[in-house]
C-alpha positions in Angstrom: 37.4 -27.4 8.1 39.0 -28.7 5.0 38.5 -27.2 1.6 36.5 -30.3 0.6 33.9 -29.5 3.3 33.6 -25.9 2.2 33.1 -27.0 -1.4 30.2 -29.3 -0.4 28.4 -26.4 1.4 28.2 -24.3 -1.8 25.4 -25.0 -4.2 26.2 -27.1 -7.3 25.9 -25.7 -10.8 22.6 -27.5 -11.2 21.2 -26.1 -8.0 22.3 -22.6 -9.0 20.6 -23.0 -12.3 17.4 -24.2 -10.6 17.5 -21.2 -8.3 17.8 -18.9 -11.3 14.9 -20.7 -13.0 12.8 -20.4 -9.8 13.6 -16.7 -9.6 12.5 -16.2 -13.2 9.3 -18.1 -12.7 8.6 -16.2 -9.6 9.1 -12.9 -11.4 6.9 -14.0 -14.3 4.1 -15.0 -11.9 4.3 -11.8 -9.9 4.2 -9.7 -13.1 1.0 -11.7 -14.2 -0.5 -11.1 -10.8 0.2 -7.3 -11.1 -1.2 -7.2 -14.6 -4.3 -9.0 -13.6 -4.8 -6.7 -10.6 -4.5 -3.7 -12.9 -7.0 -5.1 -15.4 -9.4 -5.9 -12.5 -9.1 -2.3 -11.2 -9.8 -0.9 -14.7 -12.8 -3.2 -15.1 -14.2 -2.1 -11.7 -13.7 1.5 -12.5 -15.6 1.1 -15.8 -18.4 -0.8 -14.0 -18.7 1.9 -11.3 -18.8 4.6 -14.0 -21.5 2.7 -15.9 -23.6 2.1 -12.9 -23.3 5.8 -11.8 -24.7 7.1 -15.1 -28.2 8.5 -14.9 -30.4 7.4 -17.7 -32.4 10.2 -19.3 -36.1 9.1 -19.8 -36.4 11.5 -22.7 -34.0 9.4 -24.7 -36.4 6.5 -24.7 -39.3 8.7 -25.7 -37.2 10.2 -28.5 -36.2 6.8 -29.8 -39.9 5.6 -29.7 -41.0 8.7 -31.6 -38.2 8.3 -34.2 -39.3 4.7 -34.7 -42.9 5.8 -35.1 -44.1 3.9 -32.1 -46.8 5.4 -29.9 -45.9 6.5 -26.5 -48.1 5.3 -23.6 
């Protein structure tokens, strides 16, 4: 092979720039995906915690009494 043929096989400066840009965009998108997954996990944990709480019926009675409303 001649040196001209070898030169044509290497990416051009524009192609190298586009590859770097694609790498940066890919890294940005992957970081957004990871951040979104972390936020989703936190939201699910909060929802599970909220649903697992037991509501005390005495709290409702106390609030009704405080407001001066008769209980049933």
